[in-house]
C-alpha positions as CSV (number, residue, x, y, z in Angstrom):
1,M,-35.3,-32.3,-1.1
2,S,-33.5,-29.0,-0.3
3,Q,-30.5,-29.1,1.9
4,T,-30.7,-28.4,5.6
5,I,-29.1,-25.0,6.3
6,L,-29.8,-24.8,10.0
7,Q,-29.7,-27.6,12.5
8,L,-30.2,-27.5,16.3
9,E,-29.2,-30.7,18.0
10,Q,-30.3,-31.3,21.7
11,V,-29.9,-27.6,22.5
12,S,-30.5,-26.5,26.1
13,A,-30.3,-22.8,27.1
14,G,-31.5,-20.6,29.8
15,Y,-31.3,-17.7,32.2
16,G,-29.7,-18.1,35.6
17,T,-30.8,-21.5,37.1
18,I,-33.7,-21.8,34.7
19,N,-33.5,-23.9,31.5
20,A,-35.8,-22.2,29.0
21,L,-34.9,-24.7,26.3
22,K,-34.5,-28.4,27.1
23,E,-32.7,-30.5,24.5
24,V,-34.5,-28.9,21.5
25,T,-33.8,-30.4,18.1
26,L,-34.9,-28.4,15.1
27,S,-34.0,-28.0,11.4
28,V,-34.6,-25.6,8.6
29,R,-34.1,-26.4,5.0
30,Q,-33.1,-24.0,2.2
31,G,-36.1,-22.0,0.9
32,E,-38.5,-23.0,3.7
33,I,-40.7,-21.0,6.1
34,V,-40.6,-22.9,9.4
35,T,-42.6,-21.6,12.3
36,V,-42.3,-22.3,16.0
37,V,-45.5,-22.0,18.0
38,G,-46.3,-22.2,21.7
39,A,-47.7,-20.3,24.6
40,N,-45.8,-17.4,26.3
41,G,-42.8,-18.8,28.1
42,A,-42.6,-21.8,25.9
43,G,-39.0,-21.0,24.8
44,K,-39.7,-19.6,21.4
45,T,-37.8,-16.3,21.7
46,T,-35.0,-18.1,23.5
47,T,-34.7,-20.4,20.5
48,L,-34.1,-17.4,18.2
49,K,-31.8,-15.6,20.5
50,T,-29.6,-18.7,20.9
51,I,-29.4,-19.2,17.1
52,A,-28.5,-15.5,16.7
53,G,-25.7,-15.7,19.3
54,L,-27.4,-13.4,21.8
55,M,-27.3,-16.4,24.2
56,H,-25.1,-19.4,24.1
57,P,-26.4,-23.0,24.6
58,R,-25.5,-24.8,27.8
59,S,-25.4,-28.0,25.8
60,G,-26.1,-29.3,22.3
61,S,-25.0,-27.8,19.0
62,I,-26.2,-25.3,16.3
63,T,-24.9,-25.7,12.8
64,F,-25.5,-23.2,10.0
65,E,-24.5,-24.2,6.4
66,G,-22.3,-26.9,7.8
67,Q,-20.5,-24.7,10.3
68,R,-20.8,-24.8,14.1
69,I,-22.0,-21.4,15.3
70,D,-23.1,-22.1,18.9
71,H,-20.1,-20.5,20.5
72,L,-19.6,-17.6,18.0
73,P,-20.4,-14.0,19.0
74,A,-23.6,-12.5,17.5
75,E,-21.6,-10.1,15.2
76,K,-19.8,-13.1,13.6
77,I,-23.1,-15.0,13.1
78,A,-24.6,-12.0,11.4
79,T,-21.7,-11.9,8.9
80,L,-22.4,-15.5,8.1
81,G,-25.9,-14.7,6.8
82,I,-28.3,-14.8,9.7
83,A,-30.4,-11.7,10.5
84,M,-33.0,-11.3,13.3
85,V,-36.0,-9.1,13.6
86,P,-36.5,-8.8,17.3
87,E,-39.8,-8.7,19.2
88,G,-40.9,-5.1,19.7
89,R,-39.1,-3.8,16.6
90,R,-36.2,-2.1,18.4
91,L,-35.7,0.7,16.0
92,F,-33.6,3.7,16.7
93,P,-36.5,6.2,17.4
94,E,-34.5,9.5,16.9
95,M,-33.0,8.3,13.6
96,S,-34.8,8.5,10.2
97,V,-36.1,5.4,8.3
98,Y,-33.2,5.7,5.9
99,E,-30.6,5.8,8.8
100,N,-32.3,2.8,10.5
101,L,-32.1,0.8,7.3
102,L,-28.4,1.7,6.9
103,M,-27.8,0.3,10.4
104,G,-28.9,-3.1,9.0
105,A,-26.1,-3.0,6.4
106,Y,-23.3,-2.5,8.9
107,T,-21.6,-5.8,7.8
108,Q,-21.5,-4.4,4.2
109,R,-18.6,-2.3,2.9
110,D,-19.6,-2.2,-0.8
111,K,-21.7,1.0,-1.4
112,A,-23.2,-0.4,-4.6
113,K,-24.5,-3.5,-2.7
114,I,-25.9,-1.2,0.0
115,N,-27.7,0.9,-2.6
116,Q,-29.0,-2.3,-4.2
117,S,-30.3,-3.5,-0.8
118,L,-32.0,-0.1,-0.2
119,D,-33.7,-0.2,-3.6
120,R,-34.9,-3.8,-2.9
121,C,-36.3,-2.7,0.5
122,Y,-38.1,0.3,-1.0
123,Q,-39.6,-1.9,-3.7
124,L,-40.8,-4.4,-1.1
125,F,-42.0,-1.6,1.3
126,P,-43.1,1.4,-0.8
127,R,-44.4,3.1,2.4
128,L,-40.8,3.2,3.7
129,A,-39.7,4.9,0.5
130,E,-42.3,7.6,1.1
131,R,-41.2,8.0,4.7
132,R,-37.4,7.5,4.3
133,G,-36.7,10.9,5.9
134,Q,-39.1,10.6,8.7
135,L,-38.0,9.7,12.3
136,A,-38.7,6.1,13.2
137,A,-40.5,7.3,16.4
138,T,-43.2,8.9,14.3
139,L,-44.1,5.8,12.3
140,S,-47.2,3.8,12.9
141,G,-46.9,0.3,14.5
142,G,-47.3,-1.4,11.1
143,E,-44.7,0.9,9.5
144,Q,-42.2,0.3,12.3
145,Q,-42.6,-3.4,11.8
146,M,-41.9,-3.0,8.1
147,A,-38.8,-0.9,8.9
148,A,-37.6,-3.6,11.3
149,I,-37.9,-6.3,8.7
150,A,-36.4,-4.1,6.0
151,R,-33.4,-3.3,8.3
152,A,-32.7,-7.0,8.7
153,L,-33.0,-7.5,4.9
154,M,-30.3,-4.9,4.4
155,A,-27.8,-7.4,5.5
156,Q,-28.8,-9.7,2.6
157,P,-29.4,-12.7,4.9
158,R,-29.8,-16.2,3.8
159,L,-31.8,-17.0,6.9
160,L,-34.2,-14.5,8.5
161,L,-35.3,-15.0,12.1
162,L,-38.6,-13.2,12.9
163,D,-39.8,-12.9,16.5
164,E,-43.5,-12.1,16.8
165,P,-43.9,-9.9,13.7
166,S,-47.6,-9.4,14.2
167,L,-47.5,-8.4,17.9
168,G,-49.6,-5.4,18.7
169,L,-50.8,-4.8,15.1
170,A,-54.3,-4.3,13.9
171,P,-55.8,-7.3,12.1
172,I,-55.6,-5.7,8.6
173,L,-51.9,-5.0,9.2
174,V,-51.3,-8.5,10.4
175,K,-52.5,-9.8,7.1
176,S,-50.2,-7.5,5.1
177,V,-47.2,-8.4,7.3
178,F,-47.8,-12.1,6.6
179,Q,-48.1,-11.4,2.8
180,L,-44.8,-9.6,3.0
181,I,-43.2,-12.5,4.8
182,R,-44.4,-14.8,2.0
183,E,-43.0,-12.4,-0.6
184,I,-39.6,-12.2,1.1
185,N,-39.5,-16.0,1.0
186,R,-40.4,-16.1,-2.7
187,Q,-37.4,-13.8,-3.3
188,G,-35.2,-16.5,-1.9
189,V,-34.8,-15.9,1.8
190,T,-35.3,-18.8,4.2
191,L,-37.3,-17.9,7.3
192,L,-37.7,-19.2,10.8
193,L,-40.7,-17.5,12.3
194,V,-41.8,-17.3,16.0
195,E,-45.4,-16.2,16.2
196,Q,-48.3,-16.3,18.7
197,N,-50.8,-16.0,15.9
198,S,-50.4,-19.7,15.2
199,N,-53.2,-19.9,12.7
200,M,-51.7,-17.3,10.3
201,A,-48.1,-18.5,10.9
202,L,-49.0,-22.2,10.0
203,K,-50.9,-21.1,6.9
204,I,-47.8,-19.6,5.3
205,A,-45.3,-22.1,6.7
206,N,-44.0,-25.3,5.2
207,R,-43.3,-27.0,8.6
208,G,-43.8,-26.2,12.2
209,Y,-42.6,-27.1,15.7
210,V,-44.7,-26.9,18.9
211,L,-42.8,-25.9,22.1
212,E,-44.1,-26.4,25.6
213,N,-42.0,-25.4,28.6
214,G,-38.8,-25.5,26.5
215,V,-39.5,-29.0,25.1
216,T,-40.5,-29.9,21.5
217,V,-43.8,-31.7,21.8
218,L,-44.8,-31.9,18.2
219,T,-43.3,-31.4,14.8
220,D,-44.9,-31.9,11.4
221,S,-45.9,-30.2,8.1
222,A,-47.7,-27.0,8.7
223,E,-50.8,-28.5,7.1
224,A,-50.8,-31.4,9.5
225,L,-50.3,-29.2,12.5
226,L,-53.3,-27.0,11.5
227,K,-55.4,-30.2,11.6
228,S,-53.9,-31.5,14.9
229,D,-56.4,-31.7,17.8
230,L,-53.6,-30.6,20.2
231,V,-52.7,-27.6,18.2
232,R,-56.3,-26.6,17.5
233,A,-57.3,-26.9,21.1
234,S,-54.2,-25.3,22.6
235,Y,-53.1,-22.7,20.1
236,L,-55.9,-22.0,17.6
237,G,-58.6,-21.5,20.1
238,E,-60.8,-24.2,18.7
């Protein structure tokens, strides 16, 4: 069995007086795709933000590759090998595709490695290579999502956090985004995926967690969750 690279133990986190996460325990093993599913407001995005250091837990611990990271700043966590693709892309609209990608490599100082990362991203996303000089604001929704994922990959992460990558995309583009996620995983990147399209997410994942109101109510293999009556009724529309 692969080693666990990310471990959340009894993590609680929130905003103001509200606890959005309540003692969540979650693990991700090397090479896996793990997905977190749940309704809006279940705590999925809060989970990713807390791992990435954009929020700090009120209690509990987060360990990445054996090191406690729950009180580290986001910049330090990024240098350890965790990158996040935020919901809504968050590209720099007045910068070119190429410039946006370079922003993802801000932790890198080695120009050869940066060029290597660029080549890898352009191979993975040929459309971005064609549009490298184009302003991010002029890209389609699908192209913007590709650029957001490529920007995160520029940091050469060992763990990629993806927040709602299919949000707002046409069905045909959703399919291609999930194929790309699978390919990124095949190339050796471990992924933790938050996604409202539970059906697609579970089909490409190894394991999954179901969150309800900040609490983990179910965890199992993705295959078992796809067959679960609770998941089918609540999240797959069956």
